C-alpha positions as CSV (number, residue, x, y, z in Angstrom):
1,M,0.1,0.1,-0.2
2,P,1.5,3.3,-0.9
3,Q,1.7,5.5,1.9
4,K,0.2,9.2,1.6
5,P,0.7,12.6,3.5
6,V,-0.4,12.4,7.1
7,F,-0.9,16.4,7.5
8,P,-2.2,17.6,4.1
9,G,-3.8,20.8,4.0
10,L,-2.2,21.4,7.4
11,V,1.1,22.4,6.6
12,V,2.2,26.1,5.7
13,D,5.6,27.3,4.6
14,E,7.7,30.0,6.8
15,F,5.5,32.7,5.0
16,D,2.0,31.0,6.2
17,R,1.3,29.9,2.5
18,P,-0.1,26.7,2.4
19,V,2.0,23.8,1.4
20,E,0.4,21.8,-1.6
21,T,1.1,17.9,-1.8
22,S,2.3,15.6,-5.0
23,F,3.9,12.7,-5.5
24,V,7.2,11.8,-7.0
25,G,7.0,8.6,-8.2
26,D,5.2,6.8,-5.3
27,E,6.5,8.8,-2.7
28,P,4.2,11.2,-1.6
29,C,5.8,14.7,-0.9
30,Y,5.2,18.0,0.7
31,V,5.7,21.0,-1.9
32,V,7.1,24.3,-0.8
33,N,7.4,27.1,-3.1
34,D,10.8,28.8,-2.5
35,N,10.3,32.0,-4.5
36,G,9.2,30.1,-7.8
37,F,11.3,26.9,-7.3
38,H,8.9,24.0,-6.0
39,R,11.1,22.0,-3.5
40,H,9.4,18.2,-3.2
41,I,10.2,17.3,0.4
42,P,9.5,13.5,1.3
43,S,6.2,13.9,3.6
44,K,7.5,11.2,5.7
45,D,10.4,13.4,6.7
46,V,8.1,16.2,7.9
47,D,5.1,14.1,9.3
48,L,7.7,11.9,11.6
49,Q,9.1,15.2,13.0
50,V,5.5,16.4,13.7
51,L,4.6,12.8,15.3
52,R,7.6,12.6,17.4
53,Q,7.0,15.9,18.9
54,M,3.3,15.0,19.7
55,A,4.4,11.8,21.6
56,E,7.0,13.6,23.6
57,M,4.1,15.8,24.9
58,I,1.9,12.5,25.4
59,Q,5.1,11.1,27.4
60,G,4.4,11.1,31.0
61,N,0.6,12.1,30.6
62,E,-0.8,9.0,29.3
63,D,-3.0,8.1,32.4
64,M,-4.6,11.6,32.2
65,L,-5.1,11.8,28.9
66,A,-6.5,8.0,28.7
67,D,-9.0,8.8,31.7
68,M,-10.0,11.8,29.7
69,T,-10.8,9.9,26.2
70,A,-12.7,7.1,28.2
71,K,-14.8,10.2,29.8
72,Q,-15.3,11.6,26.4
73,L,-16.1,8.5,24.7
74,G,-18.6,7.3,27.4
75,Q,-16.2,4.2,28.3
76,D,-15.4,5.3,32.0
77,D,-14.5,2.4,33.0
78,I,-11.0,0.5,34.3
79,F,-10.6,-1.6,31.5
80,S,-11.1,1.0,28.5
81,R,-8.8,3.4,30.5
82,A,-5.9,0.7,30.6
83,I,-6.6,0.1,26.9
84,L,-6.1,4.0,26.0
85,E,-3.5,4.0,28.6
86,D,-1.8,1.0,27.3
87,Q,-2.2,2.8,23.7
88,L,-0.8,6.0,24.2
89,K,2.4,4.5,26.2
90,H,3.1,2.5,22.9
91,I,2.2,5.2,20.4
92,N,5.4,5.1,18.5
93,D,4.0,1.9,17.2
94,S,1.0,3.6,15.4
95,F,3.3,6.1,13.3
96,Q,3.8,3.5,10.8
97,Q,0.1,2.8,10.1
98,L,-0.4,6.5,10.2
99,L,2.2,6.9,7.6
100,D,0.5,4.3,5.4
101,I,-3.1,5.3,5.7
102,G,-2.7,9.2,6.7
103,L,-5.5,10.9,8.9
104,P,-9.1,10.6,8.1
105,D,-10.3,13.5,6.1
106,E,-12.9,14.3,9.1
107,V,-10.2,14.6,11.7
108,R,-7.9,16.7,9.2
109,S,-10.7,19.0,8.8
110,Y,-11.6,19.4,12.3
111,L,-7.7,19.9,13.3
112,G,-7.6,22.8,10.7
113,M,-11.1,24.6,11.8
114,M,-9.3,24.2,15.3
115,G,-6.3,26.2,14.0
116,F,-3.8,23.4,13.8
117,K,-1.0,24.0,11.8
118,I,2.4,22.9,11.1
119,R,5.2,25.3,9.8
120,I,8.1,23.9,7.8
121,N,11.2,25.7,5.7
122,V,12.3,25.2,2.4
123,H,14.4,21.9,3.7
124,G,11.2,20.2,5.4
125,E,12.6,21.4,8.8
126,V,9.4,21.9,11.1
127,L,9.9,24.9,12.6
128,A,6.6,25.2,14.8
129,V,3.5,22.8,15.5
130,E,0.4,25.3,16.3
131,Q,-1.9,23.5,18.3
132,P,-5.4,24.3,19.3
133,G,-5.5,25.2,23.2
134,M,-1.9,25.2,23.8
135,I,-0.9,28.0,26.2
136,E,2.8,29.2,25.0
137,E,5.5,29.5,27.8
138,E,6.7,33.2,28.0
139,P,10.5,33.2,28.0
140,G,12.1,32.3,31.2
141,E,9.1,30.1,32.3
142,E,9.5,26.2,32.9
């Protein structure tokens, strides 16, 4: 099964311009317009950077996130929470599946409406992941 970009429509360049998607052969790419030159960046490189950042944010908060998710799903029992917590603890194992199938269209649309945005440069380096509801720390706070 060919891979597809995980975050199409949610990636922008350094100047907040939408980044297109395309394929080079069977490799999915994000296409950044670099003053008229269209740079094709393998989407896997960008997507893995974002997924790793998200996994780092989850790390150490699995129990709280599992509890909140179980309540939102109406599955607030010990077994559902345990399953969710285990999935969160092993989230890195899900990366390949996301790279293979991408995010469902509804999830991408929801993330976009909520203000989720990935900012990359012309080399495919993730400069920022803007997530809805995130409070930015003031310089010097930790």
